[in-house]
Steps between C-alpha positions, in 0.01 A plus 500: 500500500247336727427675817317354803430856624303610200119493516349241279297609203122453554485250214756274680401532869405139540803360309870534466636803323837573345672793325697418190691675220369355174588614153608837634188553713468487880185291563309372804333162449305258718601140553424205723592581857833335579591459136657849462852378422375244247295771337805721472680209326220459253487873426874498430454194276220670306710815464787295356260327260348834391851630436568200280189571306606865454835386364335252261262737322617717218362830625441669836191383694330624809582326831140379528531331162825328597349386827190359335700327231729346770198374703344350182826323413533361850143377502551342163812321638300373796230357275745302287480114551759368735578833661506505878486813706817578695434524870820694583701742273803505722 
């Protein structure tokens, strides 16, 4: 997926950049330089969470709706008292 030989998009010239397949789309996103692998892990985790949302609802939803719902649920989890962020998902 990621290619060191590809030219960076102008929006991401001064930062890291990765290519990912997310919810059926091939997407280029920016990230913190040196955090490319961690960003890939987080993208995969969000894709799994969005898939769980899609399975939980009673009718088909758009990928952007599933992604937004997964993000909101994760933020809600983080804000619950006593919850501690996990430093490493492996």
